[in-house]
N, C-alpha and C positions, 0 to 999 in steps of 0.2 A: 504494500500500500504506500502511495506517495507520502501520505501524512506521517507514516512511521519513519520513512527515510528523512523527511524534513526535520522531524523531532530529533533524530539521531544526529544530523548535522549541527543542530543548535547545541548539542551536548559536547561536541568535539573540542571546542576551545577550552572549556573548564577542565575537561579530562586531560588535555594536553598540558595545561598549566600544572595540574596535580602531578603528572608524570615528570615534568621538568623539575619540580620541587623535590621529587622523590627519586631522582635519577639513579642514585646508587642501587636502589632496589629494582628499578625498571629501566635499565640503561638503553634498551633498544625498542621498547614497546611502541613508542610513538611512530618511529620511522618504519617499523615492520608492519604495524597493524592499522594505525589511524591515518597516516599520510596517504597510503594507497586508496583508502576510502574517499578522502577529500578529492583527490585527483579524479577518481572514477566518477564521482557525482557531478563534476563539472560538465560532463557530457550526458547526464541523465535525460531521459525522454520527457520528464515532467519539469516545467519551467520553475515551479515553486521549489523543487528539490535543488535545481541548479542554482537558483538565487540564494538558497540557504548555504549551499556549498561555496559559492563565491564570497558570501559574507564571512563564513568560517575561515576561508583561506586568508582574507584580508586581516582578520583578527590575529591569526597565527603569525602572519608576516609582521604585523605591527608589534606584536609581543616578542619578535625575534626568536620564534620557536621552530622555524623551518631551516634546516641546514642548507648551506649554499649549494651543495651538490644536488639536493632534492629540487631546489629552485631551478637550477640549470638543466637537470636531466629529466625531471618529471613535470614540473609546473609549466615552464616556458614552452617546451615542445607541444604540450596539449593546447596551449593558448595560440600558438602559431598555427596549428592545424585548424583550430576553430575559426581563426580569422583569415584563412586562406581565401583566395579569390573565388574558388568554387564551393566554398562552405555555405551551409544553409543561412539564409538572411538573419534569422533570429539568433542563431548561435554566433554569427559574426558580430552583430551589434553588442551582444553580451561580452564577447571576448575583447573587443577594442575598449569597452568600458572598464573592464577589470585590468587590462594592460595599462591604461592611463592611471588608474588608482594605485597600481602596484609600483609604478615607476619611482615614486618618492621613497619607497621602503627598501629598494634594492640598491646594490652597489652600482656606481657609475659604469664600471666595466661591463657588468651584466646587462644593464639597460642599453648601453651603446652597441654592444656586439650582438645581443640576442633579440632585443625588442625594437630598437630604433629603425632598422631597415623595414620591418613590417609596418611600423607606425607611418613612415614616409609613404609607403604604398597605399595605406588606408586613407591618407590625406587626399589622395587623387582618385578614390573609389568613385567611379562614374555610375555605379548601379544604385547605391544606397546613400541618399543625402544624410540619413541619420548617422551613418558611420563618419562622414566628413564633419558633421556638426559636433560629434563627441570629440573628434580630434581637435577641432577649432576651440572648443570650450576648455580643453585641457592642455592647450599648446604651451602656455607659460610654465606649467608644471613639468612637462617633458623637457623644455629648454633648461630649466633649473636642475633637472636630474642628470643631464648629460654635460652641462657646462658650456663655456663660450666657444671653444674650438668646433665641437660637433654642431652646435647651434648655428654658427655662421656658415659652416661648410654644407650642412645637409638640411637643416630645418628652415632657415630663412627663405630659400627658394620656395619651399612648400607653403610658408606663411604668406608669401606674395600671391600664390595661387588661391589660397582660401580667402584672402582679402578681396579678391576680384571674382569670387564665386557668384554664379547667377542667382543663387538662393540668398535672399537678404538676411536670413537668420544666421548664415555662416559668417557674413561680413560683420554682423552685430556681435557675434561671439568673439571674433578677432579683435574688434574694438575694445571689448571688455577685458581682454587679457593682454592688451598692448603693453602696459607698463611692465608686466612680468617678463615678457619677451625682450623688451628694450633693456631691462636691467641686466640680462644675461650677455648682452653683446658689448663690443668695444665702442668707445666714443666715436670712432670714425664710421663704423657701420650705423650707429645710432643717428649720426648727422647726415651721412650721404644716402642711406637707403631707407631707414625707418621714418625719418621726418617727411620725405615726400609721400611715402605710403600712408602715413597718418593723415596728411592733408587730403588725400583722396577719400579717406573714410569720413573725414569731417565735412567733406563736400558731397557725400553720397546722395543719390537721388531718393533714397528711402529715409524718412525722418527718424525711424527707429534706430537706424545705423548711425545717423548724425547725432542723435541724442546720446547714444552709448559712447560715441567718440568724444563728445564734449565732456561727458562725465569722467572720461579717462584722461582728459587733457592735462589737468593739474598733476596727477601721478606720473604721466609720461614726461612732462617738463622736469619733474623732480629727478628723473634718472640722469639728466645732464649735469646735475650738481656734483661737486667734489665731495665724496662722503666724509673725508677727513675734516673739511671745513663746515659743511652743511649739517653733518651729523645724521644724514639719512642712511637707513639700512633696511634690508628685508629680513623679517623674522622667518622662522622655520614654517610658520603657518601661512606664509605668502602675503602678509600685510606689510606695507611700507610704514616705517616708524621713524620718529625723530628722537635721537638719543639726547637726553638732557645734558646741558653743559655742566662743567665742574662747579660753576657758580650756583647753578640750580640744585645740584646734588648736595652742596654744602649749606644751602639755605635752610631755614627753619622748617621742620616737618609739618608744621601747621599751615604753611603756605600752600596755595594750590599748585599742582604740578604743571610744568610746561611741556610735559611729554604729550605728543599728539600722535594718533594712529590714523593713517589713511588706508582704508581697506582697498586691497586689490580685488577686482571683481573676476579674476581668472577662475574659470570653472563654474560660474554662476549663470551661464547662458540658459535661457529658457526657450 
């Protein structure tokens, strides 16, 4: 029964945590018994079971309970199969979604060598606009996961494609994550390539795209500032923040804080 399999998936993370805490007594139980179940249920015929399996996998990754070898030899290959060009549409949408969510939890090497090539392919998926939209909405997170060199070499050309996509929702998603993409690039790329691209979004013929671009204008401009003098930095959760100056830190604790947080809207596309 699918409901039984779904319930089972929901119990996997707490069992895995227990086994991790009791590793001397159960050194290989998780890798031998539980991880294969999680991987198998990623391809279950029932979508509720698959969803529960995906959520369980993300929790396990977030808690750092999955070994690097299992990630590279078991998890990534099945996601690459599910997101292949000839894969079922529903499976492909789910796979690209979980690939994007996984990126921030994996090592840069794993993301760049195993997942980035497929992500670039999916950005140009001509069959399903839902796939391209997921890629656009999570573009900033992927850039942050792979770093400047891979972003400029492989991702920026794909970002240009998505920013000129015929579906306005794609262009809107790009406008919303523009700051996160810009922050990952060099000042020269920011000035020579991203600035003209942003102007095209802020002049878009769709008002929803223009509105999203105007909302990202301030955060985008902030990426041109010198972090050492402006105190701007990106937190791990993707928000742009202003680091308080030494004078603010040394001031009385009863004074209001000068720390300001500007939310990056990367990944919030609707």
